[in-house]
C-alpha positions as semicolon CSV with decimal commas, in nm:
position;residue;x (nm);y (nm);z (nm)
1;M;2,536;3,401;3,258
2;D;2,609;3,434;2,886
3;H;2,863;3,200;2,729
4;T;3,077;3,314;2,441
5;P;3,232;3,089;2,175
6;A;3,558;3,121;2,369
7;D;3,383;2,985;2,681
8;L;3,244;2,696;2,476
9;A;3,589;2,615;2,341
10;T;3,724;2,616;2,698
11;D;3,447;2,377;2,802
12;V;3,531;2,140;2,518
13;A;3,900;2,146;2,609
14;E;3,823;2,075;2,976
15;L;3,581;1,798;2,871
16;R;3,846;1,629;2,660
17;A;4,099;1,653;2,944
18;E;3,850;1,508;3,191
19;L;3,763;1,226;2,951
20;A;4,132;1,141;2,917
21;R;4,167;1,137;3,295
22;L;3,861;0,911;3,333
23;R;3,984;0,670;3,068
24;S;4,315;0,642;3,251
25;L;4,128;0,580;3,577
26;V;3,910;0,311;3,420
27;E;4,209;0,136;3,267
28;A;4,400;0,142;3,595
29;Q;4,128;0,081;3,854
30;G;3,801;0,003;3,679
31;A;3,495;0,226;3,665
32;P;3,484;0,508;3,921
33;P;3,229;0,468;4,199
34;A;2,895;0,634;4,155
35;A;2,847;0,948;4,356
36;S;2,587;0,945;4,629
37;A;2,273;1,148;4,598
38;P;2,379;1,395;4,874
39;A;2,715;1,451;4,706
40;I;2,551;1,519;4,374
41;A;2,294;1,748;4,533
42;A;2,572;1,944;4,701
43;E;2,719;2,023;4,362
44;A;2,397;2,150;4,218
45;T;2,396;2,520;4,159
46;S;2,149;2,727;4,353
47;G;1,835;2,818;4,158
48;A;1,875;2,517;3,926
49;V;1,562;2,424;3,735
50;A;1,443;2,067;3,698
51;P;1,437;1,967;3,332
52;T;1,113;1,871;3,166
53;S;1,063;1,497;3,111
54;L;1,138;1,392;2,756
55;D;0,864;1,136;2,713
56;G;0,619;1,205;2,994
57;R;0,708;0,881;3,172
58;H;0,976;1,024;3,401
59;A;0,797;1,270;3,627
60;A;1,060;1,298;3,901
61;A;1,236;1,635;3,909
62;Q;1,607;1,618;3,843
63;P;1,844;1,904;3,937
64;V;2,054;2,071;3,671
65;Y;2,415;2,073;3,787
66;G;2,651;2,365;3,761
67;R;2,868;2,362;3,453
68;R;3,196;2,298;3,637
69;A;3,049;2,051;3,885
70;A;2,877;1,852;3,607
71;L;3,197;1,852;3,403
72;K;3,401;1,716;3,694
73;R;3,140;1,462;3,800
74;A;3,043;1,308;3,466
75;G;3,328;1,404;3,241
76;A;3,073;1,420;2,960
77;V;2,799;1,664;3,050
78;A;2,803;2,041;3,032
79;A;2,457;2,126;3,165
80;G;2,285;2,446;3,061
81;A;2,278;2,506;2,689
82;V;2,471;2,793;2,544
83;A;2,211;3,016;2,383
84;G;2,178;2,913;2,019
85;G;2,422;2,624;2,076
86;V;2,407;2,277;2,225
87;A;2,368;2,139;2,575
88;I;2,627;1,858;2,543
89;V;2,948;1,872;2,339
90;G;3,171;1,572;2,274
91;A;3,442;1,517;2,016
92;S;3,675;1,231;1,930
93;A;3,919;1,172;1,647
94;S;3,939;0,797;1,716
95;P;3,686;0,512;1,687
96;A;3,625;0,539;2,061
97;A;3,321;0,730;2,187
98;A;3,379;1,101;2,240
99;A;3,150;1,094;2,543
100;T;2,970;0,811;2,719
101;V;2,692;0,878;2,968
102;T;2,536;0,593;3,164
103;G;2,237;0,695;3,371
104;S;2,145;0,480;3,670
105;G;1,808;0,653;3,678
106;S;1,570;0,749;3,403
107;P;1,638;0,909;3,164
108;G;2,010;0,858;3,113
109;V;2,062;1,187;2,929
110;V;1,848;1,501;2,928
111;G;1,915;1,770;2,668
112;T;1,724;2,097;2,676
113;G;1,808;2,365;2,422
114;L;1,760;2,728;2,517
115;G;1,708;2,880;2,173
116;G;1,899;2,598;2,003
117;D;1,906;2,218;1,986
118;G;1,865;2,009;2,298
119;V;2,084;1,734;2,148
120;S;2,273;1,782;1,822
121;G;2,449;1,503;1,639
122;S;2,644;1,502;1,315
123;T;2,893;1,285;1,129
124;N;3,118;1,318;0,828
125;A;3,182;0,944;0,786
126;A;3,000;0,717;0,544
127;S;2,764;0,458;0,700
128;A;2,782;0,646;1,031
129;S;2,511;0,818;1,232
130;G;2,490;1,160;1,387
131;V;2,261;1,016;1,655
132;Y;2,245;0,641;1,704
133;G;2,014;0,453;1,937
134;A;1,984;0,078;1,991
135;T;1,813;-0,157;2,233
136;S;1,781;-0,531;2,278
137;T;1,513;-0,508;2,545
138;A;1,153;-0,597;2,469
139;D;0,914;-0,300;2,443
140;A;1,209;-0,061;2,464
141;Y;1,318;0,200;2,212
142;G;1,658;0,291;2,080
143;V;1,522;0,639;2,020
144;F;1,186;0,754;2,158
145;A;1,010;1,078;2,063
146;R;0,680;1,222;2,180
147;H;0,511;1,558;2,130
148;G;0,233;1,736;2,313
149;T;-0,049;1,935;2,159
150;T;0,174;2,105;1,903
151;G;0,486;2,019;1,707
152;Q;0,603;1,682;1,585
153;A;0,751;1,394;1,777
154;F;1,018;1,341;1,513
155;G;1,139;1,564;1,232
156;A;1,374;1,487;0,945
157;E;1,496;1,701;0,656
158;S;1,732;1,647;0,366
159;S;1,864;1,904;0,121
160;G;2,010;1,669;-0,136
161;P;1,818;1,628;-0,465
162;V;1,826;1,246;-0,456
163;V;1,881;1,181;-0,088
164;A;1,608;1,021;0,120
165;T;1,490;1,229;0,415
166;A;1,452;0,915;0,625
167;K;1,558;0,558;0,557
168;V;1,395;0,267;0,739
169;T;1,552;-0,074;0,680
170;N;1,432;-0,404;0,821
171;L;1,709;-0,657;0,872
172;D;1,492;-0,932;1,016
173;Q;1,134;-1,056;0,977
174;G;0,954;-0,780;1,166
175;P;0,801;-0,467;1,013
176;A;1,040;-0,192;0,908
177;L;0,804;0,078;1,037
178;V;0,510;0,056;1,277
179;A;0,283;0,360;1,313
180;A;-0,028;0,367;1,529
181;T;-0,284;0,623;1,633
182;I;-0,491;0,591;1,948
183;G;-0,836;0,745;1,943
184;Q;-0,993;0,988;1,701
185;V;-1,044;1,364;1,714
186;A;-1,401;1,479;1,646
187;G;-1,453;1,216;1,376
188;R;-1,166;1,355;1,167
189;F;-0,919;1,139;0,982
190;E;-0,637;1,393;0,972
191;G;-0,323;1,343;1,176
192;G;-0,213;0,982;1,190
193;G;0,078;0,784;1,323
194;V;0,305;0,913;1,047
195;H;0,261;1,234;0,844
196;V;0,474;1,263;0,530
197;A;0,478;1,569;0,305
198;A;0,678;1,680;0,004
199;N;0,690;2,024;-0,156
200;S;0,849;1,916;-0,482
201;A;0,792;1,664;-0,760
202;S;0,968;1,399;-0,553
203;A;0,773;1,135;-0,365
204;A;0,686;1,225;-0,007
205;L;0,724;0,859;0,088
206;D;0,937;0,620;-0,116
207;V;0,895;0,256;-0,011
208;R;1,099;-0,007;-0,190
209;N;1,075;-0,373;-0,102
210;Q;1,383;-0,570;-0,203
211;G;1,264;-0,902;-0,065
212;N;0,947;-1,108;-0,090
213;G;0,746;-0,913;0,167
214;A;0,514;-0,616;0,132
215;G;0,647;-0,267;0,068
216;V;0,363;-0,131;0,281
217;F;0,145;-0,347;0,505
218;V;-0,166;-0,189;0,658
219;Q;-0,402;-0,373;0,892
220;V;-0,723;-0,246;1,049
221;P;-0,890;-0,462;1,316
222;S;-1,242;-0,573;1,236
223;G;-1,529;-0,397;1,406
224;T;-1,346;-0,064;1,437
225;G;-1,616;0,141;1,264
226;N;-1,498;0,414;1,029
227;S;-1,138;0,300;1,017
228;F;-0,926;0,293;0,706
229;G;-0,619;0,096;0,610
230;I;-0,528;0,375;0,368
231;Y;-0,711;0,709;0,339
232;S;-0,623;0,925;0,041
233;I;-0,738;1,271;-0,070
234;A;-0,636;1,453;-0,388
235;D;-0,669;1,830;-0,418
236;T;-0,529;2,096;-0,650
237;A;-0,197;2,082;-0,466
238;A;-0,165;1,704;-0,508
239;Q;-0,136;1,648;-0,881
240;F;0,040;1,369;-1,064
241;D;0,125;1,405;-1,433
242;G;-0,098;1,714;-1,439
243;F;-0,405;1,524;-1,319
244;L;-0,567;1,471;-0,979
245;H;-0,537;1,123;-0,832
246;G;-0,607;1,000;-0,482
247;V;-0,403;0,686;-0,555
248;V;-0,180;0,603;-0,852
249;A;-0,062;0,244;-0,898
250;R;0,187;0,149;-1,169
251;S;0,337;-0,189;-1,243
252;D;0,448;-0,404;-1,533
253;R;0,232;-0,675;-1,380
254;A;-0,075;-0,629;-1,158
255;Q;-0,130;-0,270;-1,040
256;I;-0,377;-0,367;-0,764
257;R;-0,458;-0,706;-0,617
258;L;-0,778;-0,759;-0,418
259;G;-0,779;-1,075;-0,213
260;G;-0,910;-1,244;0,095
261;G;-1,257;-1,182;0,225
262;T;-1,548;-1,418;0,260
263;S;-1,717;-1,603;-0,025
264;T;-2,056;-1,459;0,077
265;P;-2,149;-1,182;-0,171
266;P;-2,226;-0,837;-0,022
267;P;-2,599;-0,842;-0,114
268;Q;-2,639;-1,139;0,122
269;R;-2,463;-0,973;0,418
270;S;-2,585;-0,742;0,694
271;D;-2,274;-0,520;0,712
272;L;-2,302;-0,144;0,669
273;Y;-2,157;-0,011;0,342
274;E;-2,123;0,325;0,170
275;V;-2,160;0,418;-0,195
276;G;-1,835;0,351;-0,379
277;C;-1,726;0,044;-0,182
278;L;-1,550;-0,217;-0,395
279;V;-1,557;-0,566;-0,246
280;S;-1,384;-0,882;-0,362
281;T;-1,540;-1,213;-0,259
282;Q;-1,245;-1,435;-0,349
283;V;-1,354;-1,478;-0,713
284;D;-1,619;-1,207;-0,771
285;L;-1,593;-0,828;-0,765
286;W;-1,882;-0,611;-0,642
287;Y;-1,949;-0,236;-0,646
288;C;-2,186;-0,057;-0,405
289;V;-2,428;0,183;-0,580
290;E;-2,641;0,266;-0,274
291;G;-2,527;0,267;0,087
292;G;-2,697;0,066;0,356
293;A;-2,685;-0,263;0,540
294;P;-2,600;-0,414;0,302
295;G;-2,710;-0,152;0,044
296;K;-2,745;-0,213;-0,330
297;W;-2,473;-0,379;-0,535
298;R;-2,367;-0,450;-0,892
299;K;-2,140;-0,738;-0,982
300;V;-1,846;-0,608;-1,182
301;S;-1,690;-0,941;-1,273
302;G;-1,675;-1,302;-1,167
303;T;-1,672;-1,663;-1,276
304;T;-2,044;-1,653;-1,366
305;T;-2,040;-1,321;-1,553
306;A;-1,966;-1,287;-1,924
307;G;-1,732;-0,990;-1,879
308;A;-1,714;-0,673;-2,088
309;F;-1,873;-0,661;-2,433
310;H;-1,637;-0,596;-2,725
311;V;-1,803;-0,478;-3,048
312;L;-1,620;-0,583;-3,364
313;P;-1,539;-0,304;-3,613
314;A;-1,779;-0,481;-3,853
315;P;-1,975;-0,806;-3,827
316;A;-1,752;-1,098;-3,924
317;R;-1,877;-1,406;-4,108
318;T;-1,725;-1,711;-3,945
319;Y;-1,921;-1,993;-4,110
320;D;-2,133;-2,066;-4,421
321;S;-2,236;-2,425;-4,491
322;R;-2,311;-2,359;-4,858
323;P;-2,049;-2,497;-5,102
324;G;-1,847;-2,234;-5,290
325;T;-1,909;-1,959;-5,034
326;S;-1,664;-1,781;-4,808
327;P;-1,510;-1,854;-4,568
328;Q;-1,372;-2,185;-4,686
329;V;-1,372;-2,347;-4,342
330;G;-1,555;-2,636;-4,187
331;T;-1,799;-2,873;-4,351
332;K;-1,949;-2,729;-4,671
333;A;-2,285;-2,908;-4,666
334;P;-2,630;-2,856;-4,511
335;L;-2,684;-2,956;-4,150
336;V;-2,789;-3,313;-4,100
337;A;-3,115;-3,329;-3,907
338;N;-3,057;-3,348;-3,530
339;Q;-2,679;-3,366;-3,564
340;A;-2,472;-3,093;-3,397
341;R;-2,201;-2,917;-3,595
342;V;-1,910;-2,735;-3,419
343;I;-1,830;-2,385;-3,550
344;D;-1,511;-2,192;-3,463
345;L;-1,589;-1,822;-3,416
346;K;-1,219;-1,733;-3,448
347;A;-1,228;-1,830;-3,817
348;N;-1,185;-1,585;-4,104
349;G;-0,988;-1,340;-3,887
350;S;-1,302;-1,243;-3,701
351;G;-1,115;-1,094;-3,404
352;V;-1,283;-1,317;-3,150
353;P;-1,008;-1,446;-2,919
354;A;-0,972;-1,777;-2,744
355;G;-1,092;-1,723;-2,389
356;A;-1,394;-1,514;-2,488
357;T;-1,685;-1,618;-2,270
358;A;-1,981;-1,540;-2,500
359;A;-2,067;-1,387;-2,839
360;L;-2,345;-1,187;-2,998
361;L;-2,442;-1,368;-3,321
362;T;-2,663;-1,333;-3,626
363;V;-2,782;-1,681;-3,730
364;L;-2,921;-1,720;-4,084
365;L;-3,097;-2,035;-4,206
366;V;-3,092;-2,073;-4,585
367;N;-3,288;-2,322;-4,797
368;A;-3,484;-2,434;-4,495
369;P;-3,751;-2,690;-4,589
370;A;-4,121;-2,644;-4,513
371;G;-4,237;-2,796;-4,186
372;A;-4,229;-2,743;-3,810
373;G;-3,860;-2,663;-3,792
374;N;-3,630;-2,536;-3,518
375;A;-3,258;-2,472;-3,474
376;T;-3,046;-2,419;-3,162
377;V;-2,706;-2,252;-3,102
378;W;-2,508;-2,321;-2,780
379;A;-2,154;-2,359;-2,647
380;A;-1,932;-2,639;-2,770
381;G;-1,852;-2,919;-2,528
382;V;-2,186;-2,929;-2,344
383;G;-2,515;-3,108;-2,405
384;K;-2,788;-2,962;-2,627
385;P;-3,033;-2,745;-2,430
386;Q;-3,411;-2,749;-2,469
387;A;-3,417;-2,386;-2,583
388;N;-3,454;-2,292;-2,952
389;T;-3,275;-2,010;-3,134
390;V;-3,485;-2,013;-3,453
391;V;-3,823;-2,169;-3,532
392;W;-4,025;-2,173;-3,855
393;G;-4,358;-2,309;-3,978
394;P;-4,506;-2,481;-4,280
395;S;-4,345;-2,237;-4,525
396;G;-3,977;-2,294;-4,606
397;G;-3,715;-2,042;-4,715
398;R;-3,478;-1,809;-4,528
399;F;-3,499;-1,726;-4,158
400;T;-3,274;-1,518;-3,931
401;A;-3,232;-1,455;-3,559
402;T;-2,999;-1,263;-3,326
403;A;-2,867;-1,463;-3,032
404;V;-2,616;-1,450;-2,748
405;S;-2,438;-1,779;-2,688
406;A;-2,180;-1,899;-2,441
407;L;-1,849;-2,028;-2,585
408;D;-1,603;-2,295;-2,491
409;A;-1,241;-2,209;-2,405
410;Q;-1,154;-2,204;-2,780
411;A;-1,440;-1,967;-2,869
412;R;-1,648;-2,239;-3,037
413;I;-2,023;-2,301;-3,057
414;Q;-2,250;-2,579;-3,178
415;V;-2,554;-2,554;-3,404
416;S;-2,823;-2,815;-3,468
417;A;-3,160;-2,823;-3,652
418;N;-3,438;-3,081;-3,656
419;L;-3,460;-3,046;-4,035
420;A;-3,175;-3,040;-4,286
421;T;-3,086;-2,680;-4,372
422;D;-2,790;-2,457;-4,459
423;V;-2,671;-2,222;-4,187
424;V;-2,468;-1,897;-4,188
425;V;-2,315;-1,748;-3,868
426;D;-2,198;-1,385;-3,835
427;V;-2,033;-1,245;-3,519
428;V;-2,129;-0,894;-3,405
429;G;-1,916;-0,887;-3,089
430;Y;-1,793;-1,092;-2,798
431;Y;-1,774;-1,084;-2,417
432;R;-1,456;-1,127;-2,216
């Protein structure tokens, strides 16, 4: 039977009248007794169809009651959706609920839309909800949604230019949103617990942490094979600032922080890795250049690496022991045999910063005496090594060598010779 808008208005009016009657009954005598199963069955219209279970957990068939019988019995349910309309209609101009349905079975309310919405909720009040669900029972859901082979379990849309489609707020210490997938389809990574898409320049997912926790926390159990905490693909339809990026991270502080993990470097492990893996071992960073178990690796940075090499625009002279020469820094006299002299590579505006780990140097010995001579350059603050930087024979004169030396925290080196000689130090570049 088709229902016109006039019929729907009549239903709403009868529903309001019945609600008023029930409220009066509750106030005077308490809640009305529940109807017995035979009484309810007697009111069911002939040819009624059992509604489909909402979540797959309630398999028992439930009769759909006739419109008038359901209205009289529940005072809140008009079963059988008006085509293109809604299955349940409730309205209230006061803070009290327009309609309250308490189901002694499961589920409490079933809404099935025939060409329209099964359940439709709306509100015109700030901080209110069109549909609100809450529970204080463990492993229960205020609102539960599940889909079959097609469609989505939950859909949300917004038409405002700056309005969030969905807002998830955590008011306690648990996660604001938990999404999980069970199983995998033919080795594909598509799908997922949550699928978010945007067809404009706005963010598909906007996560803002206003506390001290994580905006997004992703955990993958160990030993799960080809599992990913975050899997990102960029194509021609996923551009940012006109460029393609799988992931963009922006911050006034650290953009990405890699932490945790074992102190054992990847080359010493037996795990299976693919080309492109980036692994942090607490203090060192490694990059996989050939997949395998463990594959081949290159150390990107760490406490025992010099860092990136920075070439100075032009070699900078930082020390000259000869009197009257530039720069006018340090002791202006030849080296005393077997006595170390500290040289600051930051001198003369060289561009070498404090904190540089090593430097590429040109070491020039001037006025070196004849004899079996040698000179050594090394970092300040440590003992003299056995290695030599420059050696010369029975003929004296000028000798030069190129050397890489470690530095102390203030970018300083030491130089020592077994014979008295002048020394000049030029910096070509530094590591940091």
